[in-house]
C-alpha positions as CSV (number, residue, x, y, z in Angstrom):
1,E,0.0,0.0,0.0
2,T,1.2,3.5,-0.8
3,F,0.8,6.2,1.8
4,W,0.8,9.9,0.7
5,G,1.5,13.1,2.6
6,E,1.0,16.7,1.8
7,G,3.7,19.3,2.3
8,S,3.1,22.8,3.6
9,N,3.2,24.1,0.0
10,G,0.4,21.6,-1.0
11,E,2.7,19.2,-2.9
12,R,1.9,15.6,-2.3
13,F,4.8,13.2,-1.4
14,R,5.1,9.5,-0.9
15,K,5.7,8.5,2.8
16,C,8.7,6.4,3.6
17,E,9.1,3.0,5.3
18,V,12.5,4.1,6.5
19,V,13.5,7.7,7.4
20,F,17.3,8.1,8.0
21,G,19.2,11.1,9.1
22,A,22.8,11.7,10.4
23,E,24.1,14.9,12.1
24,I,20.9,16.8,11.2
25,I,20.2,18.5,14.5
26,H,22.8,21.0,15.7
27,E,20.7,24.2,16.4
28,I,17.6,24.6,18.4
29,P,15.3,25.4,15.4
30,H,16.4,22.1,13.7
31,A,14.6,20.1,16.5
32,A,11.1,21.1,15.3
33,G,12.0,20.7,11.6
34,V,13.3,17.1,12.1
35,Y,10.4,16.2,14.4
36,G,8.0,17.5,11.8
37,A,9.7,15.6,8.9
38,I,9.6,12.4,10.9
39,T,5.9,12.6,11.8
40,S,4.9,13.6,8.4
41,M,7.1,11.3,6.3
42,M,7.0,8.0,8.2
43,T,4.4,5.4,7.1
44,P,2.2,3.7,9.8
45,N,4.7,0.8,10.0
46,G,7.8,2.8,9.3
47,V,10.9,3.4,11.3
48,C,13.2,6.4,11.7
49,V,16.9,6.0,12.4
50,I,19.0,9.1,13.3
51,V,22.6,9.3,14.3
52,N,23.5,12.6,15.9
53,G,25.8,14.3,18.4
54,S,24.6,14.3,22.0
55,S,23.0,17.3,23.8
56,K,26.4,18.0,25.3
57,Q,27.8,18.8,21.8
58,R,24.7,19.8,19.9
59,Y,22.1,22.5,20.5
60,G,18.5,21.3,19.8
61,I,18.9,17.8,21.0
62,A,17.3,18.4,24.4
63,E,14.3,20.1,22.6
64,F,14.1,17.2,20.1
65,Q,14.0,14.7,22.9
66,E,11.2,16.7,24.7
67,M,9.2,16.7,21.5
68,L,9.5,12.9,21.1
69,A,8.7,12.3,24.8
70,G,5.6,14.5,24.5
71,D,4.2,12.7,21.6
72,E,2.2,9.7,22.9
73,R,1.9,8.3,19.4
74,L,5.6,7.5,19.2
75,E,7.9,5.0,20.8
76,W,11.6,5.8,20.7
77,S,14.9,4.9,22.2
78,V,18.3,6.6,22.2
79,Q,21.7,5.0,23.0
80,D,25.3,5.9,22.6
81,V,27.1,4.7,19.5
82,D,30.0,2.5,20.4
83,E,33.2,4.3,19.5
84,R,34.5,1.2,17.7
85,L,31.9,2.0,15.0
86,T,33.5,5.4,14.3
87,V,36.5,3.9,12.6
88,D,38.3,6.5,10.5
89,M,36.6,9.2,12.4
90,E,39.6,10.2,14.6
91,S,38.7,13.9,14.5
92,L,35.3,13.1,16.2
93,R,37.0,11.1,18.9
94,E,39.7,13.8,19.4
95,N,37.0,16.4,19.9
96,M,35.2,14.0,22.2
97,L,32.0,14.0,20.1
98,Q,29.6,11.3,21.5
99,L,27.3,10.1,18.7
100,Q,23.9,8.8,19.7
101,L,21.5,6.4,17.8
102,Y,17.8,7.1,17.8
103,I,15.2,4.6,16.7
104,I,11.7,6.1,16.4
105,R,8.5,4.3,15.5
106,W,4.7,4.8,15.7
107,K,3.1,2.9,18.5
């Protein structure tokens, strides 16, 4: 079955089974934009996977987590990404950037 959404400009778009993002929240206004994209683009059985810096290094993460926690339609989890998975990313480790993995689904 194909699920359709409608953008703010009236254009229709096809919803996604998987929504993926990496390092997309780093300012407070990004939180609402990413939350809106997830809730409008994800199909009823879809999943969203986001890898992003933690709230210690990225503005907007605390606000994003508040939005997720306040939406009773969603279930979500967040966990630290094991540094062994950041091979060839020495600059991240040198700057002590802790990446986190989010898994978000409809209940």
